N, C-alpha and C positions, 0 to 999 in steps of 0.2 A: 504494500500500500504506500503510495507516495506521501511524503510529508509536505503539507501545504504551508505557505507563508514563508518559505525560505527561498531566497533569490540567490542564484549562483553569482559569484563575483570573481573577478580576476585580480591579479596583483597590480593591475593598472587602474582599477576602479570600474564602477558600473556605468552603463549608459545613462546620461543625464546627471551624473555626479558633478558637483561644483567643488573645485579644489582651490584653496587659497594660494595665490601666487605672491602677492605682496600687500601690505597694509601700511598706511601712513596716518598717524595721529599728530596733528600739528601742536607743538609745544611752544612755538613762536610763530608770528605771522609769516606768510610766504606769498610771493607774487605768482607762483605756479606750483603744481605738483606733477612730477613726471614718473611714469613707470617705464623703465627701459630694459633692454635685453630680455624681452618677453620670449619664453620658450615656445617652440613650435610643436608642442606635445598635446595640444587640445584641438577641438574643432571650432569652438566659439569662445569669446571673451565676454565677461560682464564686469562693469564698474559699478560699485554702489558707493554713494557718498552722502554725507550730511555736512552742509557747509554754510558759511556765513562770509560776507565780504564787507569791506569798508565803504561801500558806495554811499555817497551823500544824498540827501533829500528823500529818496524812495526807500520803501521797506523791502524791496526785492531786487535781485540782480540776476543776470543770466550767467551761466557757466559755459565756456566754450572749450572744445576739444580739438587739439591738433594731433594728427596722425603722422608718424615719422616726421619728415620735414617737408611735406607736400605744400605746394603753393595754392593761392586762392582759386585758381581755375580747376582744381581737382575736386571741389566740393559742391554739393547741391543738397538742399533740404526743404522739407515741408513741415508745418506745424499747425496744431489747433490748440487753443488755450481758452480757459475760462476763469473768471474771477468771482463768480457768484452772481454777477449782474450782467456781464457782457461776455459773449463768446467772440473769439478772433481766430483768423486763419491767415497763413501767409507762406511765403517761400523765399529762399535765398539761393541764388545760383552762383554767387561769388561771395562766400562768407567773409566778413571783414576780419582783419588780423589773422588771416589764414586759418581760422578756427571754424568748426562747424558748431552750430547751436547745440547745446547738450544739457538741458535741464535748468533748474533754478536754484538760487541760494537766498537765504535771509540776509539782512544787513544789520550792521551795528546801529544804524539810524533807527531801525524799528525797535531796538533794545538788545541787551546783551544775550538774552535767551532765545532769540529768533533765528533759527537755522532752517534751511530748506533741505529737502531730500530728493535724490534722483537715482534711478537705475538705468544704466546704459548698456544695451546689448550690441556686440560687434560680431556679426555673423561671418563665418568662413574666413577668419582673419589671416590664415596662413595659405589659403588657396591661391595659387598664382595663375589660375585660369579664369578668374572672374573678378569683377569689381566688388567692393565691399559694401554691405548694407549695415546701417547703424539705426537703432531705434531707442527712443528715450521716453520714460515716464517719470515726471517729477512734480513736486509741489512745495508750496510754502504758505504758511499762515502768519499774518502779521497782526492779528487781533484787531481788526478794523481796517483803517486806511492810514498810510504814512506817505506824505507828499502827494496825496490824491490817488494813490494806488493801493489796492488791497492785496490779499493773498491771491495765489494763482495755481492752477493745475495745467500742466503742459504735456501733450503727447506729440512726439516728433518722429519723423523718419528721415534718414539722411543717406547720402550716397557718396562714397569715395571713388572717384573715377580713376582707379589704378588697380592693376593686377598684382602689384608688389605685395609681398607678405608684410604684415604689420609687426614691427619690432619695438615701437615706442609710442606712448600715449602721454600727452601733456594737457592738463586742465588748468584754466586760468579764468579769473573774473573778467566779465565783459566790460563793465563800466567802472567798477571799483578797481583798485590797484593791488589789494592784498586779500588773501584768505585769512580769517580770524583764527586765533588759538582755539583748539578743540574741534576744528573742522576735521573730519575723518574720511579717508578715502581707502577703498579696498578693491583690489583686482582679483577676479576669479577666472579660472579656466573651466570650460564646460565640455564634457565628453559626449559624443553622440554615437560612437561605435567602438 
């Protein structure tokens, strides 16, 4: 009689497993966070972060992602967002600062305890036969409005127009200049076979 509820695993992990590659918890402010020398042992990557920036006036900021050292013309993205009162949608075909839109952050302007959270999936990052797809889900709550802007939830899809394998990822604030202390960034590898 077969034993139910036991899943066979290999020494390399199960399909769908998330394996921690690197984690950064900021103990000092930083203008960017980079994950480099990413191993080519997974099928997909995921970044999870909780962050805050020093953006003035508003209670939220955008976080941007640069892949390897690709230039502006290598990126395109679409997004839909909502703040509880208004829904917005848009697209970027040449992301500024050579970064693709990648979620949201809270700001020190909103208060010391206001952080945003996002999850970024990077599909087929090592596949040299196809362009790379990025998808993001993120949100921030600022307990009302700050500078006329409230919290926000963002869903985004992005495209890196390159077949090169991804070996480094850099996150940086879009409008602010620094990530705050206690911002936390984690990179995971995902197995699909």
